[in-house]
C-alpha positions as CSV (number, residue, x, y, z in Angstrom):
1,M,-31.8,-18.6,4.9
2,Q,-29.8,-20.6,7.4
3,I,-29.2,-23.1,4.6
4,M,-28.9,-21.1,1.4
5,V,-25.9,-18.9,3.5
6,R,-24.5,-22.2,4.7
7,R,-24.3,-24.2,1.2
8,Y,-23.8,-21.4,-1.2
9,F,-22.9,-17.8,-0.1
10,A,-20.7,-18.0,2.9
11,P,-18.3,-20.4,1.4
12,A,-18.4,-18.0,-2.0
13,L,-17.6,-14.6,0.8
14,I,-15.4,-16.6,2.8
15,G,-11.6,-15.0,2.3
16,M,-12.6,-12.1,0.8
17,D,-11.8,-8.5,1.8
18,L,-14.8,-6.8,3.5
19,E,-12.9,-2.9,2.5
20,E,-13.3,-4.3,-1.4
21,T,-17.1,-4.1,-0.7
22,G,-18.0,-4.0,-4.0
23,A,-16.5,-6.8,-5.2
24,V,-18.0,-8.6,-2.0
25,I,-21.4,-7.2,-2.9
26,D,-21.3,-8.5,-6.5
27,K,-19.9,-11.7,-5.3
28,L,-22.7,-12.2,-3.3
29,Q,-25.6,-11.4,-5.7
30,G,-24.1,-13.2,-8.1
31,V,-23.6,-16.6,-6.5
32,R,-27.5,-17.6,-6.7
33,Y,-30.6,-15.9,-8.5
34,G,-33.2,-14.6,-6.4
35,H,-32.8,-15.0,-2.6
36,P,-33.2,-11.8,-1.9
37,I,-34.1,-12.0,1.7
38,T,-30.6,-14.0,2.5
39,K,-28.4,-11.5,0.3
40,A,-30.1,-8.1,2.5
41,G,-29.5,-9.9,5.4
42,L,-25.9,-10.5,4.7
43,E,-25.5,-6.9,3.0
44,I,-26.8,-5.6,6.4
45,A,-24.7,-7.4,8.7
46,L,-21.0,-6.3,6.1
47,Y,-22.2,-2.6,6.7
48,D,-23.0,-2.7,10.2
49,A,-19.3,-4.7,10.5
50,L,-17.8,-2.0,8.0
51,G,-19.4,1.0,10.5
52,K,-18.1,-0.6,13.7
53,F,-14.9,-1.0,11.4
54,Y,-14.6,2.4,10.9
55,N,-16.6,3.8,13.7
56,L,-19.2,5.0,11.5
57,P,-22.4,5.3,11.2
58,V,-24.1,3.5,7.9
59,Y,-25.6,5.9,6.6
60,R,-22.4,7.4,6.2
61,L,-21.4,4.6,4.3
62,L,-24.3,4.9,1.8
63,G,-23.4,8.3,1.0
64,G,-24.0,10.4,3.8
65,T,-27.3,11.8,5.2
66,Y,-30.3,14.0,4.1
67,G,-31.2,14.1,7.4
68,R,-30.9,12.4,10.6
69,Q,-34.7,12.6,11.6
70,I,-37.1,10.3,10.2
71,E,-41.1,11.0,10.8
72,L,-42.8,7.1,10.9
73,V,-45.8,5.9,9.5
74,G,-48.9,4.5,11.5
75,G,-49.6,1.9,9.9
76,L,-53.4,-0.1,10.8
77,G,-53.8,-3.5,9.2
78,M,-56.4,-5.6,7.8
79,D,-56.9,-7.1,11.4
80,L,-58.9,-4.0,12.3
81,S,-62.4,-3.7,11.4
82,T,-64.5,-0.9,10.4
83,E,-65.6,-0.5,14.0
84,T,-62.4,-0.5,15.2
85,I,-60.3,1.0,13.2
86,G,-60.5,4.8,13.7
87,A,-60.3,4.3,17.4
88,K,-56.5,2.7,16.6
89,A,-56.3,6.2,14.2
90,E,-57.2,8.4,16.8
91,E,-54.6,6.5,19.2
92,L,-51.6,7.1,17.1
93,K,-52.5,10.6,16.1
94,H,-52.3,11.1,20.2
95,E,-48.9,9.5,19.9
96,G,-47.8,11.9,17.5
97,Y,-48.4,10.2,14.0
98,R,-49.3,12.8,11.3
99,R,-48.8,10.1,8.3
100,F,-51.3,6.6,8.5
101,K,-50.7,3.6,6.0
102,L,-53.8,1.4,5.7
103,K,-53.9,-1.9,4.2
104,I,-57.0,-3.1,2.3
105,G,-58.1,-5.6,-0.2
106,H,-62.1,-7.0,1.7
107,K,-63.8,-8.9,-1.3
108,E,-66.8,-6.4,-0.2
109,L,-65.5,-3.3,-1.6
110,Q,-68.1,-1.0,0.6
111,K,-65.8,-2.7,3.8
112,D,-62.4,-0.8,2.3
113,I,-64.3,2.6,1.5
114,D,-65.8,2.1,4.9
115,R,-62.6,1.5,6.6
116,V,-60.7,4.5,5.3
117,R,-63.5,6.5,5.3
118,A,-63.5,5.9,9.4
119,V,-59.7,6.8,9.3
120,R,-59.9,10.1,7.8
121,E,-62.3,10.9,10.0
122,A,-60.2,10.0,12.8
123,V,-57.4,11.7,11.8
124,G,-58.5,14.6,10.5
125,P,-58.2,16.7,7.1
126,E,-54.7,17.1,7.5
127,A,-53.4,14.3,8.0
128,L,-51.7,11.9,4.8
129,I,-53.1,8.8,4.2
130,R,-52.0,5.8,1.8
131,V,-53.5,2.4,1.7
132,D,-52.0,-0.5,0.3
133,G,-53.9,-3.2,-1.4
134,N,-51.5,-6.0,-1.6
135,A,-51.8,-6.6,-5.7
136,T,-55.2,-8.1,-4.5
137,Y,-57.7,-6.1,-6.9
138,S,-58.9,-6.7,-10.5
139,F,-58.6,-4.1,-13.0
140,T,-62.2,-3.4,-12.6
141,E,-62.5,-3.2,-8.9
142,A,-59.4,-1.4,-8.7
143,R,-60.7,1.3,-10.4
144,E,-63.8,1.5,-8.6
145,L,-62.6,1.3,-5.5
146,L,-59.8,4.0,-6.0
147,N,-62.5,6.3,-7.8
148,A,-65.1,6.3,-4.8
149,L,-61.7,6.5,-2.4
150,S,-60.6,10.0,-4.0
151,R,-62.9,12.0,-2.1
152,F,-60.8,11.0,1.2
153,H,-58.3,12.5,-0.5
154,L,-55.0,10.0,-0.6
155,S,-51.5,10.4,-0.6
156,D,-51.5,7.5,-2.7
157,A,-52.6,3.6,-3.1
158,E,-49.8,1.0,-3.6
159,Q,-49.9,-2.0,-5.5
160,P,-53.7,-2.4,-6.3
161,L,-52.9,-5.0,-9.3
162,A,-50.6,-8.0,-9.5
163,R,-46.7,-7.5,-9.8
164,G,-46.9,-8.5,-13.6
165,D,-49.8,-6.6,-14.8
166,L,-47.9,-3.1,-16.0
167,R,-49.8,-2.6,-18.8
168,S,-53.0,-2.8,-16.7
169,L,-51.7,-0.9,-14.2
170,A,-51.0,1.7,-16.3
171,E,-54.2,2.2,-17.5
172,L,-55.4,2.1,-13.9
173,R,-53.2,5.2,-13.1
174,R,-54.5,7.1,-16.2
175,S,-58.2,6.2,-14.9
176,V,-58.4,7.1,-11.4
177,S,-57.3,10.3,-9.8
178,I,-55.1,8.6,-6.5
179,P,-51.5,8.5,-7.5
180,I,-50.0,5.0,-7.7
181,A,-47.3,3.4,-6.0
182,A,-45.2,0.6,-7.0
183,Q,-43.6,-2.3,-4.8
184,E,-44.6,-5.9,-5.7
185,S,-43.8,-5.0,-9.2
186,V,-40.0,-3.8,-8.4
187,G,-37.9,-6.3,-7.6
188,S,-34.8,-5.0,-9.1
189,P,-33.4,-1.8,-10.8
190,E,-34.2,-2.8,-14.2
191,E,-38.2,-3.8,-12.9
192,A,-38.0,0.0,-11.7
193,L,-37.0,1.0,-15.4
194,A,-39.6,-1.3,-16.8
195,V,-42.7,0.2,-14.3
196,L,-42.0,3.8,-15.1
197,D,-41.4,3.4,-19.0
198,A,-44.7,2.2,-18.7
199,G,-46.1,4.7,-16.9
200,A,-47.4,2.6,-14.4
201,A,-46.7,4.2,-10.9
202,D,-45.8,7.8,-9.4
203,L,-43.7,6.8,-7.0
204,L,-41.7,3.1,-6.0
205,K,-42.2,1.8,-2.8
206,I,-38.3,-0.2,-1.2
207,K,-38.1,-2.9,1.2
208,L,-34.8,-3.9,1.9
209,T,-35.7,-7.7,1.9
210,H,-37.6,-7.4,-1.3
211,I,-34.8,-5.6,-3.0
212,G,-31.9,-7.7,-1.8
213,G,-30.0,-5.3,0.0
214,F,-28.6,-2.0,0.0
215,R,-26.4,-1.3,-3.5
216,R,-29.5,-2.5,-5.4
217,A,-31.9,-0.2,-3.2
218,L,-29.7,2.5,-4.2
219,E,-29.5,1.8,-7.7
220,V,-33.5,1.6,-7.6
221,A,-33.8,4.9,-6.4
222,A,-31.6,6.2,-8.3
223,V,-33.6,4.7,-11.2
224,V,-36.3,6.9,-10.1
225,G,-34.9,10.1,-9.0
226,A,-33.7,10.5,-12.3
227,K,-37.6,10.5,-13.6
228,G,-38.2,13.1,-11.0
229,L,-39.7,10.7,-8.5
230,S,-39.5,9.3,-4.9
231,V,-39.4,6.3,-3.6
232,V,-41.1,4.7,0.0
233,I,-38.8,3.2,1.9
234,G,-39.7,0.6,5.0
235,Q,-41.2,-2.9,5.8
236,G,-44.4,-2.8,8.3
237,S,-44.5,-6.5,8.5
238,A,-42.6,-7.6,12.1
239,C,-39.4,-8.2,12.3
240,T,-36.4,-7.1,14.9
241,S,-34.7,-3.6,14.8
242,I,-32.0,-4.8,13.0
243,L,-34.1,-4.5,9.7
244,S,-35.7,-1.6,10.9
245,A,-32.6,0.6,11.8
246,A,-31.2,-0.9,8.3
247,E,-34.1,1.0,6.4
248,M,-33.5,4.2,8.3
249,H,-29.9,4.2,7.6
250,L,-30.9,3.3,3.9
251,H,-33.9,6.4,4.1
252,A,-31.2,9.0,5.7
253,A,-29.0,8.3,2.6
254,M,-31.7,8.8,0.2
255,K,-32.2,12.3,-1.6
256,N,-35.6,11.3,-2.8
257,A,-37.0,9.3,-0.3
258,Q,-40.4,10.4,0.7
259,R,-40.8,11.7,3.9
260,G,-42.7,9.3,6.2
261,G,-40.7,6.1,6.8
262,E,-42.5,2.7,6.4
263,M,-39.9,1.1,8.6
264,T,-42.2,0.2,11.6
265,G,-41.7,-3.4,11.8
266,F,-39.9,-3.3,15.0
267,L,-43.0,-1.9,16.5
268,R,-45.0,-4.6,15.8
269,L,-42.6,-7.2,17.1
270,G,-42.9,-5.3,20.6
271,Q,-39.7,-5.6,22.9
272,Q,-36.8,-7.7,21.8
273,S,-34.3,-9.0,24.3
274,V,-31.9,-10.1,21.5
275,C,-31.6,-7.0,20.1
276,S,-31.5,-3.4,21.8
277,D,-34.5,-1.2,21.0
278,I,-34.9,2.0,18.9
279,G,-36.6,5.0,20.3
280,V,-39.6,7.1,19.2
281,T,-40.2,10.0,20.2
282,R,-43.5,12.0,18.7
283,A,-43.5,9.0,15.9
284,T,-40.2,10.5,15.0
285,V,-36.8,8.5,15.1
286,T,-33.5,10.5,15.4
287,L,-30.2,8.6,13.8
288,S,-27.7,8.8,16.2
289,N,-23.8,8.7,15.3
290,T,-23.5,5.1,16.7
291,A,-21.0,3.1,14.5
292,G,-22.5,0.4,12.5
293,L,-26.7,0.6,12.3
294,G,-26.2,1.3,16.1
295,I,-27.9,-1.8,17.4
296,S,-26.6,-4.1,19.7
297,V,-27.0,-7.8,19.9
298,D,-27.1,-10.4,23.0
299,V,-24.8,-13.3,21.4
300,H,-25.2,-15.7,23.9
301,Q,-28.9,-15.6,23.5
302,L,-28.8,-14.9,19.7
303,T,-26.8,-18.3,20.1
304,A,-29.2,-20.3,22.2
305,L,-32.3,-19.4,19.7
306,A,-30.2,-20.6,17.0
307,T,-29.2,-23.6,18.3
308,H,-33.0,-24.3,19.6
309,D,-34.5,-26.8,17.9
310,F,-38.2,-25.7,17.3
């Protein structure tokens, strides 16, 4: 990422007026094909800088908020066994979580069934549970598994099949009663439109680092919203509070963002000395009116890390 910024993106952007945001983002997106993580990082930095310049929170630069309170989703990873996952889910419930995201994808389908059962028993019938297959299954496996999981009243199943097989994903959606969410299949507004035209999903998932920045995320949300459908926002993998905060501002500015934000990666990384933390009260974050993303960075520590020879 550092090499891409120094060799390609920085030379193209240096000298441009940040207030001409559209032109800057057009240039950013057009310099090189792909590299969504790098593009997302640069665009997040751009909006944070603009927010601080105008003394506005990023969500106002993205069009304004539909609500500053974001209820987070409790994440339950593949590292949790059938014996431990129920206890972890119950712990999250006591912390205030009412929505849960469970990673599935075992070779033995019964393990996935048993883990989902343990979570449902732990959190009760009122809680919402999502599952995420990370494109793990074959069509036959996914159909068998999701039909078996239907008794647990799941809110949706994310990307059970490979990203490029929209025909099979659409057939799976017709074959099961659990709503299907697409994530790996959606890396652009054009791909979002293809997923919806194929009838392959009931909702779409947006991660800033997968989609390539705020503007493309808003474009995807607009495509989905035109069909009357929702988007889920957020990345649960370990990350700094900067990325999590950026996805919170995006979530707040989206009319069709599904309740329950999945931008919980900062919790997995734990206390961060380089970046300021994000306050969570009873599984809920309330965005402030602080300029930019509302995250402060210890520049000295960041510089030391950037120059450290790992």
